[in-house]
C-alpha positions as CSV (number, residue, x, y, z in Angstrom):
1,M,110.8,3.9,6.9
2,R,109.1,7.1,5.1
3,W,108.0,9.4,8.4
4,I,111.9,9.2,9.3
5,D,112.4,11.2,5.9
6,E,109.6,12.8,6.6
7,E,110.4,14.0,10.3
8,L,114.2,14.9,9.3
9,E,112.9,17.3,6.7
10,K,110.4,19.1,8.9
11,L,113.6,19.7,11.5
12,K,115.4,21.1,8.2
13,R,112.5,22.9,7.8
14,E,112.0,24.5,11.2
15,N,115.5,25.2,11.7
16,L,115.7,22.5,14.4
17,Y,117.8,19.8,12.7
18,R,120.9,19.2,14.7
19,E,124.1,17.5,13.5
20,R,127.7,16.6,15.2
21,I,130.4,19.0,14.5
22,V,133.8,17.7,14.8
23,L,135.8,20.1,16.9
24,E,139.7,19.9,14.9
25,G,141.0,23.4,14.2
26,L,138.4,25.2,15.6
27,R,138.3,27.4,19.0
28,D,135.8,26.2,21.4
29,F,133.6,28.7,23.4
30,C,130.9,26.9,24.4
31,S,132.9,23.9,26.3
32,N,131.2,23.1,30.1
33,D,135.4,23.0,31.0
34,Y,134.4,26.0,33.1
35,L,138.3,26.0,34.9
36,G,140.6,24.3,32.6
37,L,140.5,20.8,34.4
38,R,140.1,18.3,31.9
39,R,143.3,19.1,30.5
40,N,145.3,19.7,33.9
41,P,148.7,17.8,33.9
42,E,148.0,16.6,37.4
43,V,144.3,15.5,36.7
44,I,145.7,13.5,33.6
45,E,148.7,11.8,35.2
46,E,146.5,10.8,38.2
47,S,144.4,9.2,36.1
48,V,146.5,7.4,33.6
49,K,148.5,6.2,36.7
50,V,144.8,4.8,37.6
51,L,144.1,3.4,34.0
52,R,147.2,1.7,34.0
53,E,146.3,0.0,37.7
54,T,142.4,-1.4,36.9
55,G,142.0,-0.9,32.6
56,I,139.8,1.1,31.2
57,G,136.4,0.4,33.2
58,S,135.3,-0.7,36.0
59,G,133.6,-4.2,35.1
60,A,129.9,-3.9,36.7
61,S,127.6,-1.9,38.5
62,Q,128.6,-0.9,42.1
63,L,126.4,-3.4,43.5
64,V,128.4,-6.1,41.9
65,S,131.9,-5.9,42.1
66,G,132.4,-2.5,40.0
67,Y,133.2,-0.5,43.6
68,T,136.6,-0.1,44.2
69,K,138.6,1.9,47.0
70,Y,138.6,4.7,44.1
71,H,134.9,5.1,44.2
72,R,135.0,5.4,48.0
73,E,137.5,7.9,47.7
74,L,136.0,10.7,45.5
75,E,132.4,10.2,47.5
76,E,134.0,11.2,50.8
77,K,136.5,13.4,48.9
78,L,132.4,15.0,47.5
79,S,131.1,14.4,51.0
80,D,134.0,17.1,52.4
81,F,133.7,19.3,49.5
82,K,130.1,20.2,49.7
83,R,129.8,19.5,53.2
84,V,127.4,17.1,53.3
85,P,127.2,13.7,55.5
86,R,127.3,11.5,52.6
87,C,127.3,10.9,48.2
88,V,127.0,8.3,46.3
89,L,128.0,8.6,42.3
90,F,125.7,8.0,39.0
91,G,127.4,7.6,35.5
92,S,125.7,11.2,34.6
93,G,124.0,13.8,35.6
94,F,121.1,12.2,33.6
95,L,121.0,9.3,34.9
96,A,121.1,10.4,38.4
97,N,118.0,12.5,37.9
98,V,116.2,10.0,35.8
99,G,116.7,7.6,38.4
100,V,116.9,10.0,41.8
101,I,114.0,11.9,41.5
102,P,111.4,9.0,41.0
103,S,113.1,7.2,44.0
104,L,112.0,10.0,46.3
105,V,108.2,10.7,45.2
106,E,105.3,8.3,44.3
107,K,101.3,8.3,43.6
108,G,99.8,10.8,46.4
109,D,103.1,13.0,46.2
110,I,103.7,16.5,44.6
111,I,106.8,17.3,42.8
112,L,107.1,21.5,41.8
113,S,109.4,22.2,39.0
114,D,111.2,25.0,37.8
115,E,109.8,25.7,34.2
116,L,113.5,26.4,33.2
117,N,115.2,23.0,35.0
118,H,117.1,20.5,32.7
119,A,115.5,18.3,30.1
120,S,117.0,15.9,32.6
121,I,114.9,16.9,35.6
122,I,112.1,17.3,33.2
123,D,112.7,13.0,32.4
124,G,113.0,12.4,35.6
125,I,109.4,13.6,37.0
126,R,107.6,12.6,34.0
127,L,109.0,9.2,35.3
128,S,107.6,9.2,38.8
129,K,103.9,9.0,39.3
130,A,103.7,11.9,41.3
131,D,101.4,14.7,40.0
132,K,103.4,17.8,39.1
133,Y,103.3,21.5,39.4
134,V,105.6,23.7,36.8
135,F,106.3,27.3,38.5
136,K,106.8,30.2,36.5
137,H,110.8,30.6,35.9
138,L,112.0,32.1,39.8
139,N,108.7,32.8,40.4
140,Y,108.9,31.8,44.2
141,E,106.0,33.6,44.7
142,E,103.8,31.7,42.5
143,L,105.3,28.5,44.0
144,E,104.0,29.2,47.6
145,E,100.8,30.3,46.7
146,F,100.1,26.6,45.3
147,L,102.0,25.4,48.7
148,S,99.7,27.7,50.5
149,K,96.4,26.3,49.0
150,N,97.5,22.5,48.2
151,R,99.7,21.3,50.4
152,G,97.7,19.2,52.7
153,K,96.3,17.4,49.6
154,Y,99.8,15.7,49.3
155,K,101.9,12.9,51.5
156,K,105.3,14.3,50.0
157,A,106.1,17.4,48.2
158,L,109.3,17.7,46.2
159,I,111.0,20.8,45.0
160,V,113.4,20.8,42.4
161,T,115.5,23.7,40.4
162,D,119.0,24.0,39.1
163,T,120.8,26.1,40.9
164,V,123.2,27.7,37.8
165,F,120.5,27.7,35.1
166,S,122.5,25.8,31.9
167,M,120.9,28.2,29.2
168,D,120.6,31.0,30.6
169,G,123.7,31.5,33.8
170,D,121.2,32.9,36.3
171,I,121.3,31.2,40.0
172,A,118.1,29.6,41.8
173,N,117.1,31.8,45.3
174,L,117.9,28.9,47.8
175,K,118.0,30.5,50.7
176,R,114.4,31.4,49.9
177,L,113.5,28.1,49.0
178,T,114.7,26.3,51.8
179,E,112.6,29.0,53.9
180,I,109.9,27.6,52.0
181,C,111.0,24.1,52.4
182,E,110.7,24.8,56.1
183,R,107.6,26.5,56.2
184,Y,105.8,24.2,53.9
185,D,107.4,20.6,54.8
186,C,109.3,19.9,51.1
187,M,112.5,18.1,50.3
188,L,113.9,20.3,48.4
189,Y,116.3,18.8,44.7
190,I,118.9,21.1,44.0
191,D,120.6,20.3,40.3
192,E,123.9,21.7,40.6
193,A,125.8,20.4,37.4
194,H,127.2,24.2,36.3
195,A,127.4,25.4,40.0
196,T,129.6,23.0,41.5
197,A,133.1,24.8,41.8
198,T,131.9,28.0,39.4
199,I,129.8,29.9,42.6
200,G,131.8,28.5,45.5
201,R,131.4,25.1,46.2
202,G,127.6,25.1,45.4
203,G,124.8,26.7,45.8
204,L,124.6,26.3,49.5
205,D,128.4,27.8,49.9
206,Y,127.0,30.6,47.8
207,F,123.9,31.4,49.6
208,G,125.9,30.4,53.1
209,I,123.3,27.9,54.2
210,P,124.1,25.1,56.6
211,F,123.0,21.7,54.9
212,K,119.8,20.5,56.2
213,D,118.8,17.4,56.0
214,Y,115.4,17.8,53.2
215,V,118.2,18.8,50.4
216,I,119.0,16.6,48.1
217,V,122.6,17.8,46.3
218,M,122.6,16.5,42.3
219,G,126.3,17.4,40.9
220,T,128.5,16.5,38.0
221,L,132.2,15.4,37.4
222,S,131.8,16.9,33.8
223,K,131.7,20.5,33.8
224,A,134.0,22.8,35.9
225,L,136.0,19.2,37.5
226,G,136.8,18.3,34.1
227,G,135.1,14.3,34.0
228,Y,132.7,12.6,33.4
229,G,129.8,11.2,35.4
230,A,127.4,12.8,38.6
231,F,126.8,12.8,42.0
232,I,124.3,12.7,44.7
233,C,125.1,14.2,48.3
234,G,122.4,14.1,51.4
235,S,122.1,12.5,54.3
236,E,123.2,9.1,55.4
237,K,119.6,7.7,54.9
238,L,119.0,9.1,52.3
239,I,122.2,7.7,50.3
240,E,121.6,4.2,52.1
241,Y,118.1,4.6,50.3
242,I,119.2,6.1,47.0
243,I,121.7,3.0,46.7
244,N,119.0,0.5,47.4
245,K,116.2,2.4,45.0
246,A,117.5,4.3,42.3
247,R,117.1,1.9,39.4
248,S,119.9,4.3,37.4
249,L,122.7,3.4,39.7
250,I,121.4,-0.5,40.5
251,F,121.4,-1.8,37.1
252,S,124.4,0.9,35.5
253,T,128.1,0.0,34.8
254,S,129.8,2.1,37.8
255,L,132.3,4.9,36.8
256,P,135.7,3.9,35.8
257,P,138.1,4.1,38.4
258,S,140.9,6.3,36.5
259,V,138.2,8.8,36.0
260,C,137.3,8.7,39.3
261,A,140.7,9.2,40.7
262,G,141.1,11.9,37.9
263,V,138.0,13.8,39.2
264,K,139.6,14.1,43.0
265,K,142.6,15.1,42.3
266,A,140.7,18.2,40.4
267,I,138.8,18.2,43.5
268,E,141.8,19.1,45.4
269,I,143.3,21.4,42.7
270,V,140.3,23.7,43.7
271,E,140.7,23.3,47.1
272,E,144.3,24.5,47.1
273,N,143.7,27.2,44.7
274,Q,141.0,29.6,46.4
275,S,141.7,31.5,43.1
276,L,140.8,29.6,40.4
277,I,136.9,30.8,40.7
278,K,138.0,34.5,40.8
279,E,140.2,34.1,38.1
280,L,136.8,32.3,35.7
281,R,135.3,35.5,37.1
282,T,137.5,38.0,35.8
283,I,137.6,35.6,32.3
284,E,133.7,36.9,31.9
285,K,134.1,39.9,33.0
286,K,136.3,40.6,29.9
287,L,133.7,38.9,27.5
288,T,131.2,41.3,29.0
289,E,133.0,44.3,28.0
290,I,133.7,42.4,24.4
291,F,129.8,42.2,24.0
292,K,129.1,45.5,25.5
293,S,131.9,47.0,23.1
294,L,129.6,45.2,20.2
295,N,126.3,46.2,21.5
296,L,125.3,42.2,21.4
297,D,122.2,41.6,23.4
298,F,123.3,39.6,26.2
299,R,122.7,38.3,29.6
300,Y,125.2,38.2,32.6
301,H,124.5,36.8,36.0
302,G,127.9,36.3,38.0
303,T,128.1,32.8,35.8
304,P,130.3,31.7,33.6
305,I,127.1,30.6,31.3
306,I,126.9,33.6,29.2
307,P,123.8,33.9,26.7
308,I,123.6,36.1,23.2
309,F,120.1,36.2,22.4
310,V,119.5,35.7,18.5
311,Y,115.8,34.6,19.0
312,D,115.3,33.4,15.7
313,E,116.4,29.9,14.8
314,G,117.7,30.1,11.8
315,E,119.4,33.3,12.1
316,A,120.3,31.7,15.0
317,L,122.1,28.5,12.8
318,K,123.3,31.2,10.0
319,I,125.4,32.8,12.9
320,R,126.7,29.3,13.9
321,N,128.0,28.8,10.4
322,E,129.5,31.9,9.9
323,L,131.7,31.9,13.0
324,L,132.7,27.9,11.9
325,K,134.2,29.7,8.7
326,E,135.9,32.2,11.2
327,G,137.6,29.2,13.3
328,I,135.3,29.9,16.2
329,F,133.0,27.2,17.7
330,L,129.9,28.8,19.1
331,Q,126.9,26.5,19.3
332,A,123.3,27.8,18.7
333,I,120.5,26.9,20.9
334,R,117.1,26.1,20.0
335,Y,114.5,24.7,20.2
336,P,113.5,22.3,22.3
337,T,116.6,22.9,24.7
338,V,115.0,26.8,24.9
339,P,111.8,28.2,24.1
340,K,110.7,29.0,20.7
341,G,111.9,32.4,19.2
342,K,114.4,32.1,22.2
343,A,117.5,31.0,20.0
344,R,120.6,32.2,21.6
345,L,124.6,31.0,20.9
346,R,125.9,29.8,24.7
347,L,129.3,31.0,25.3
348,T,130.9,30.0,27.9
349,A,133.7,31.5,30.5
350,S,136.8,29.1,30.6
351,L,140.3,29.5,32.3
352,N,141.1,27.8,29.5
353,Y,141.0,31.5,26.9
354,T,144.0,33.6,26.6
355,E,143.8,37.1,26.0
356,Q,144.6,36.3,22.1
357,D,142.0,33.8,22.1
358,L,139.5,36.6,23.4
359,K,141.1,39.2,20.8
360,F,140.3,36.3,18.2
361,L,136.6,36.1,19.2
362,K,136.2,39.6,19.2
363,E,137.4,39.9,16.0
364,A,135.7,37.2,14.2
365,L,132.4,38.5,15.7
366,E,133.3,41.9,14.3
367,K,133.3,40.4,10.8
368,V,130.3,38.2,11.4
369,L,128.7,40.9,12.2
370,G,128.9,43.0,8.9
371,K,127.4,40.0,7.3
372,E,124.3,38.7,9.4
373,E,122.2,41.1,11.4
374,G,120.6,38.6,13.0
375,L,122.2,39.2,16.7
376,R,119.8,41.8,18.1
377,R,121.5,44.9,19.1
378,T,120.7,46.2,22.6
379,S,119.5,49.4,23.0
């Protein structure tokens, strides 16, 4: 099939070709394991104990025979952690977004989406039959102006946003969004993949907002909680509805019980050690000091995602490859993950990093900066 060769060559010419890199022998500075919990001994021990009891898989979907006490206990723990009435588990954040968003809205409804929302949200919107309106990033004036003129044309309206944006690290203003939802009778769907246990319990906790029935909280178990899978939290009736309507839940094998047990232990560790998030802020600030000392073009919004802007896709790849030679894995993020001309190195903070790791990173960046001028310096 010649067209495949042509497409791959085009990706290579445009510096958009992707390949998997084995992490062996490299220091990872772009993982989402923000709190270092995926290798926590207590988490591993709990997971292994249940693995020996139940096996490596669940054997079926939740609605057949793949729903165990470990799934139920994790859902209850998540409800308590997020301070919401009820939660339900999904196989991944992608499955949650592409399953739940189309179940909430249909033809005659409207979805209003931040332009920098995650790809899984975009695909969930595409799968729905609702109209869509994409507003400029964090531009709530534009969002409200659209609603003031058009809300009456639609039966239901769903505002969708990341809480912490995965490639920029900035935070949606949920306080403003809840006010807009109440003013214009909208539902609010918040993707907390990168907000759960990094800015407190999540966005509602961060802004001091009590749960309301029109809010749908999605989150993942694979970032700060160190496991795999995802969840949706909301009102009792909403969760019952999702269990009966979300195709990606109904027709997917459920999470392994051992994963559920491990994540439940991870949440308990976060609850018992409130200092973990403060320690994460400390690591973030140490990283920003390194970047300032090297005069790098970076952004920091008080979250563990700290992008270093390169802008040019080819330069981003060159810098990544030079860092690989120095033993550093820092992935180059390019289109379509971010807009063209906005390529970056997506660095993340993690409690896994030691002082020696930070020193190693600084020295590697200094060495690479001597070879490559693609990291634009700040004025």
